[in-house]
C-alpha positions, 0 to 999 in steps of 0.5 A: 499500499502507497504509504504516501498519500495523495491531497484532496482538497475539499474546500467549500469556496461559498463558505470560505466567502460567506465567513469572509462577508459575513458581519456577526450581529447576533442575538441569540444562541439555539440548538434544534431541540431534537438531539440536543443533550448537554456534555458538562458546562461547556460543551452542546450536542446538537444536529443543528446550532442557529446564530440567531441575528439578522441575519441568521446563521444555520450550522449543521453536517453536511454529507459530500461525495468528492468526484476523485474517489467514492467516499463521502464525507461529512464537512460543516454546513453554514446556511444563511436562515430566516428564522421565521421558516423555522417552527419555535418549539423546534429550538431552545435557547443557549444564550440570549443577549442581555442575559444574566445567566452564568453562561450568558455573562461570559459569553457576552463577546458572543453578541458583540463584534465576534471573529469567525474562521473555518477549520480544517478537518481531514480524513484518510481514505483509499481508492481500494483494498491492496497493495496496489490502493491508493492513499488519499488525505482529504481536507475540508471545512469541519468547523467554525471558531468563532473567537473573541477579539479582546481574549475573553473567549472562543466558541467551536462549532464542529461537525461530525457523523458519529453519533447522527450527524452531531454539531458540537458547541465547545466554549472556552473562557 
């Protein structure tokens, strides 16, 4: 088996453009209630997350198959969303601007002027089995990091297909 994998870049230019041109002005952080859970005081899991504002930004796990391979991978998807198109009972508020809970006090920066950047993920795959199988290293956007320029904290939103297409929100303070 070839030990020098070929690099395949599947960076989505639409995501790059969206993150580059998006001006975050959020009022709430919501998670879809269907698959919501809280792992610890700084980590939340859901199948979709919405940063509510004008416009809102929805984050969820996608599924793609690159043209060069028949291997499915699972990038983070970001979509400008209209909150009026979503039923309120399908979502729960994790934090909101002006909130008074301990978490809301810690994440005030999220509702001010945070900075965003995409996070690269990678996955190893092969085009077959046996000694002649070519190895590939697939790189794609698997996350979004939102940070406070003043250093008060960050939020990482990462995508995973295991288990059940989950988005993980992890705060650092």
